[in-house]
Structure formats: structure tokens, C-alpha cells
N, C-alpha and C positions, 0 to 999 in steps of 0.2 A: 504494500499500500504506500509506504513511504517513498519507495523507488518510483512508483507511478506519479505521485505528487511532485516529485523532484523533476521528472521528465516534463511534466505539464508546465512547471514553473520555468524551466529552461526554454521550452517552446514559446511561452508567453514573453519572455524577455527578448527572444529573437524577433518575434512578430512586432513588438513594441519598437524595437531598434529600427526595423525596416520601415515602419510607419513614420517615425521621426525623421529617418533619412530622406524618405521620399517627400515628406511634407516640407522639408527645409531646403530642398534642392530648388533654387530659384532659377527659372528658365530665363536664359539671356545673360546671366551673371556667372563669372568665373570665380571659383573658390581658390583663394591664394593662401599660402602658409609661409613659414620662415625660409624654406628652401626655394620656393618658386617666385616669391614676390619680386625681387629685383630682375630676375630673368624674364619675367613676363611683361612687367611694366616698361622695360627697356624696348620692347618690340612695337609699342604703340605711340602714336603722336599725342594722344590724350587718353587718360584713364581716370575714371571716377571709382574711388574705392570706399566701400562702407565698412567701417570698423564697428563691430557689434558683438553681441553675445553669440555663442556657438549655434544656438537654435532660435533665431529671431522669428517673431510672429507679431500680428497685430496691424493696426492702421498704417504705421510708418513703413512697415515691411510691404504692405500692399501698394503704397505710393512708390516705393523704391522699385517694385516690380513693374510699374507702369513706365518708368524711366528706362529700365532694362529692355522693355518691349519696343519702345520708341528708338532705341539705339540699334536695333537688330539689323538694319540696312546700312549702317555706317561703319565702313572699314577702318576709319581712323580712330574710332572711339571704342575702348574697352570698359565694360562695367564689371566690377569685381567686388568681392566680399572677403573680409578677413574675420573669421570667428576667433574671439579671444576668450580663453579660459581663465578664471581666477581661482581655480582650485585644481587638485591633482597635479598633473604635469604642467599646467599652466600654459598650454599650447598657444603659440603666437603672441605671448605677452611681450616678448622682445621687440616685436614690430610696433606694438602699442607704445612701448617705452620710447622706441626710436623717434616716433612722431608725436610724442606728448599727448597720447590719447588716454583720457581717464574713463574709467567705468561708469562713473556717475553721469557722464556726457553722452553715453551710447544712445542711439546710433550716431556716429561721427562720419561725416562725409568729407573726403579730401580729393581735390583735383589735381592730378599730376600731369603737367603739360610739358611736352618735349622742349628741351633746351632750357628749362626753368630749374633753378637749383632747389627751390622749396615748393611743396604743394600748397594749394590754396584751400583753406578751410571754409566750408559752407556754413553760414550763420543764419540763413533765412528760415521761413516756414518749411516744415517737412511736407511739402506737397509737390507732386510730380511736375506740374508746370513751372513752378518756381525753381525747382532744381534743373530742369531743362533749360530754363532761361539763364541760369548761373553758368552752366556748361557753355552756352552759346556766347555769353558775355566774355568769358576768359579763355576762349579757344576759337579755332577756325572751324569747329564742328557745328553743323547746322542741324538742329533738332526741331521738328515741326511741333509747335505748341497747339493745344486745343483751340479749335476755331480758326487757326491760321492756315493760310493757303500757300504752298511751297513756291509757286510761280510769282505770287504777289510779294512773298518775303524777299525773293531775289530782286524784284524791282524796288522794293523799299530800301534795301541795302545800297543799291545803285543810286537811289534818290538822295539819300542822306550823305552819300560819299562826295557829293558835288555841291557847291554853293551857287553855281551859275544858274540864274534863273531860266535861261533858254533851255539848258539840259534838263532841269527839273520839269519844265512844262512838256518837254518831249517825252519824258518818262511817265508823266501824268497821262499823256495821250495814249501811251502803251497800255497803261493800267485800265483806262476807260475802254479801250478796244478789247482787252482781255476780258473785262467784266461782261461785256456785251455777249461773249461767247459761252458763258456759264449757263448750265441747264438747271442745276439743282437749286431750289429756293434758298436754302441755307447758304450755299456757296455765293449766290447773288448778293445775299444780305451782307455777308462779311467782305465780299469783294468791293461793295460799295463803301464799307468802312475804310478801307485802304485808299480808295479814291478820294474821300473826304478828307482824310488825314493829309494827303499830299496837297490838296487844295488849301487847307488851313495853314500848312507849314509855308507855302509860297506866300500867303497873305500876311502871316504873322511872324515868320521866322522859326528857327529850330527850337526856340523857347517854348513854343506851343506844345510840344511833346511832353515836357515835365509838368506844365500846368494842366494839361488834359488828363495825364495819368493821375494827378492828385484829385482832380475833380471826379473821375470815374471811381477811384478808391473810396472816396467819401459816399458816393452813391452805393457802392458794393457793401460797404460797412453799415449801411442804414437799414431801416426796416422795409425790406422788399422780399418778394417771393424767391424761392430757390431758383426758379427759372430765370428770373431777372438777375439774380447773382451770377448765374452761369453766363449770361449774356455779357455782363460787366466784366467778368473775368476774361472772356473772349476779347473784349476791347483792349483790356490791359496787355493780354498776350500779343495782340497786333501792334500795340504801341512799342513793345520790346523790339520789334523788327525796325523801328524807326530810330532807335537809340544809337548814337555814335559811340565808337569804342572809348573815346575819352570821357564820356559820361558815365561809364560803368564802374 
């Protein structure tokens, strides 16, 4: 009887271990340890690393999973995780100490950019779009934010890279022509936002981006419906596409 119970207990432990292993394997993210960290990081132009407990879960892990999914088509960006143990063998604790990562701060995100000596620590809200915007701000990696349209993002980047009104008006016309080709209602809605942003910048200058972002944030933080909040976040995401590198 005792033997049977022992066998059942061993099987139970194995099953639990398998469940934990499968549930913590985040699709799109590479697990790094003390031996592989430097070798893997060196092969990518940009790497976002999450330092966390060994078996992370919850809302923040869900948001990080969205970032990993968004990065799946970017060959220049690696999404990685380092699980740090504060018990037993204390696996990967040496990496945590190396980058001054504290357990009380978990999860900690650090962006490693090619040719930069020190990683950049993320300090914003642990939301997928905010993290993606952080990656875009500090690297040449382009990740599409919610409600943003890739072709319009490219036009926005070209638009803010020049201060010549003639060039801006030419890009504005390209945006209008592109917007006229959109079939889906939501795409037309947000394509129109890009067009209006360009028009306002031409009229008021680049300072419009910061003032408009502040205005939209105030609306988003007010007493509005969830649908309206999502719409305002979409506008904020589009505004990110109009930010110049020296503003970030």
C-alpha cells in the first residue's frame, strides 16, 4: 500500500512539473541563463529582457506576452526572459546582481541595444503598447502599436524628419491618397487621425504633438467608457509615431 502511494505521489509530482513547465513557456520569448545570456544577446541588434521569478504569471506576464507576439516578425529584435531564483541554487542570481536587478522590483525590463554599453531600464506602466513604444523610442525596431497602421507610421516618420513645409505637404498628400484606398471602417477612422495630425502640425508646428498628447491623456484618464478609453489610447499610440528621437 505504501509503495502504491509513493508511486502515485511521484507521478503527481511529474505531472505538476510538466504543467508548470508548459504554462510558463512564453511563446515568442527565449529563456536565457548565466551560460547563454551574453552569447545570445550579442547576436541581436536589440534585445528586450524581462528579469522575473522563475515561474511568472498574472496580468504583467500577459502584457509581456503581447509584446513577444508583436515582435515575432522582427528579425532585429529578441524578446527574452531571465528567471531568477532566490532559493536553493539561486539560479541566474549572478545576472540579476550584474544588472542591479532587485527581487522587490520584479518584473524588470531592460533594453539592450547594439553598440550601447549599458542597457536602458523601462520605468513606465507595464502595458504592452507602452512597452512597445519604449522599444521604438530607443531603437530602430518598428513595432506596430494598437490602432496604428504600418504604412501610415512610415509616412509619419518621414513627415517629422523634415521641417520643410513643402515636403510635409507632399507627405500629407500621400497620406490622404493612402487613406482613400482603405476599405475597413476602423482603418479609415484611424487613417484619418494620421491625416489630421499632419495638418495640425503643419499649422501649429511640432509642439502640437506634445500638447495633443497631454489633452488626449486627460480625456483618457477621465470618466469615459472603456470603448472611449481604447479609442483615446489608439490616438496616443498614433501620436508616438509623430515623436522625434530627441523628444524621447
